[in-house]
C-alpha positions in Angstrom: -0.3 64.7 41.4 0.9 62.0 39.2 -1.3 59.4 37.5 -1.2 57.1 34.6 -3.8 57.0 31.8 -7.5 56.1 32.6 -9.0 53.0 30.1 -10.3 56.0 28.3 -7.5 57.5 27.6 -6.2 54.6 26.3 -8.9 53.8 23.8 -8.5 57.8 22.8 -4.8 57.6 22.5 -5.3 54.1 20.5 -7.2 55.0 18.0 -4.3 57.5 16.9 -1.6 55.1 17.8 -2.5 51.9 17.5 0.1 49.9 19.6 3.4 51.9 18.7 3.1 54.0 22.2 3.8 51.3 25.3 0.9 53.2 27.5 2.1 51.4 30.9 4.4 53.6 30.6 2.9 56.8 30.2 2.4 59.2 33.4 0.4 62.8 33.6 2.1 65.1 36.4 0.6 68.1 37.1 3.1 70.7 37.6 2.9 73.8 39.2 3.1 77.6 37.9 4.8 78.7 36.2 4.8 76.2 33.5 1.6 77.0 31.5 1.6 74.3 28.7 2.1 71.0 28.5 5.5 69.2 27.6 7.2 66.0 27.6 10.7 66.3 29.3 12.0 63.2 27.2 15.3 61.9 29.3 14.7 64.3 31.9 12.0 62.5 34.1 11.6 59.3 31.9 10.8 59.1 28.2 7.0 59.1 29.3 6.4 61.9 31.2 3.6 64.1 30.0 3.9 67.5 32.5 0.7 69.2 32.5 -0.6 72.7 33.6 -1.3 71.8 37.4 -5.1 73.2 37.6 -5.9 72.5 33.8 -5.2 68.4 34.3 -8.4 66.2 33.6 -9.3 63.6 35.1 -9.9 61.9 31.9 -9.2 63.2 29.0 -11.2 61.0 27.5 -14.5 62.9 28.3 -12.0 66.6 28.2 -13.3 69.2 25.4 -12.0 68.4 22.2 -9.1 70.7 22.3 -7.5 69.1 25.4 -7.9 65.8 23.7 -5.9 67.1 20.8 -3.5 68.6 23.0 -2.8 65.1 24.5 -2.7 64.1 21.2 0.0 66.3 20.3 1.9 65.3 23.5 1.6 61.7 23.0 3.4 62.5 19.7 6.7 63.4 21.9 6.0 60.5 23.8 6.0 57.7 21.3 9.5 60.0 19.7 10.7 59.6 23.4 10.1 55.7 23.6 11.8 55.5 19.8 14.7 56.9 21.2 14.5 60.7 20.0 16.6 63.2 21.8 13.8 66.0 22.5 15.9 68.4 23.7 17.6 68.6 20.5 15.1 68.0 18.7 12.9 71.1 19.7 16.1 72.9 19.7 16.5 72.2 16.1 12.8 72.9 16.0 12.2 76.2 17.5 10.1 77.0 20.0 7.7 80.2 17.5 5.1 79.4 15.4 7.4 78.6 12.6 8.3 75.2 14.1 5.0 73.9 13.9 3.9 74.9 10.8 4.6 72.3 7.6 7.1 72.8 5.2 6.3 74.7 1.9 6.8 72.1 -0.1 5.7 68.0 0.6 8.2 65.7 1.6 8.4 62.5 4.0 8.0 61.9 7.3 11.3 62.0 8.5 11.9 65.6 7.1 9.8 67.0 9.8 10.8 68.5 12.9 9.6 66.9 16.0 6.7 69.6 16.4 5.6 69.1 12.2 4.9 65.8 13.3 3.2 66.1 16.4 1.3 68.9 14.1 0.2 66.4 11.9 -1.1 63.2 14.0 -3.3 66.5 16.1 -4.2 67.5 13.1 -5.3 64.3 11.9 -7.3 63.4 15.2 -8.9 66.7 14.9 -9.7 66.4 11.4 -11.6 62.8 11.9 -13.7 64.5 14.8 -14.9 67.6 12.3 -12.4 70.3 12.8 -10.9 72.2 10.2 -7.1 72.0 9.1 -4.6 73.3 7.2 -4.6 71.7 3.7 -1.3 71.0 3.8 -2.3 68.0 6.3 -4.0 65.8 3.7 -0.3 65.0 2.6 1.7 65.1 6.0 -1.2 62.3 7.4 -0.6 60.1 4.4 3.3 60.0 5.2 2.3 59.2 8.9 3.6 56.0 10.0 1.6 56.0 13.2 -1.7 55.0 13.9 -4.7 55.5 11.6 -4.9 53.3 8.6 -4.3 55.1 5.4 -8.2 54.2 4.6 -8.3 56.7 7.9 -6.4 59.4 6.9 -8.6 58.9 3.2 -11.8 59.6 4.8 -10.0 62.3 7.3 -9.1 64.7 4.6 -12.4 63.8 3.0 -14.3 64.8 5.7 -12.1 68.3 6.4 -12.6 69.0 2.8 -16.9 69.6 3.4 
């Protein structure tokens, strides 16, 4: 099954990305076993496809559990990266695929110094924090350098809500 974003998903995504992503191009594709996690193939299928494990693809992420919404937001960062000209295959090779690829650097740095997975985790953590979930303390700095969507004041309140 291949489908476009629902109106609810579009609203959810716009809250995090503003107009930075061309949502009309985004397609969600249910992929068969053995694929067991979501990914964005980038140039292989088109820059805006999200491949999702088949049985786990909700009809509408807007009403799905927060954990699934957070993964959608993470994958949408990769869509944004691909739409912006980032070669995701090369980026993934550079980042790696283990836990270290997703972990924030030890010292604060700018957005461009983050690998593709760290950038995606920054936006995912901002999304989770704005909804009351705990995130790593380094999130505050990295959310402040994120060029996507939520305003600086929203990011500030996100950091404050996480600290409670």
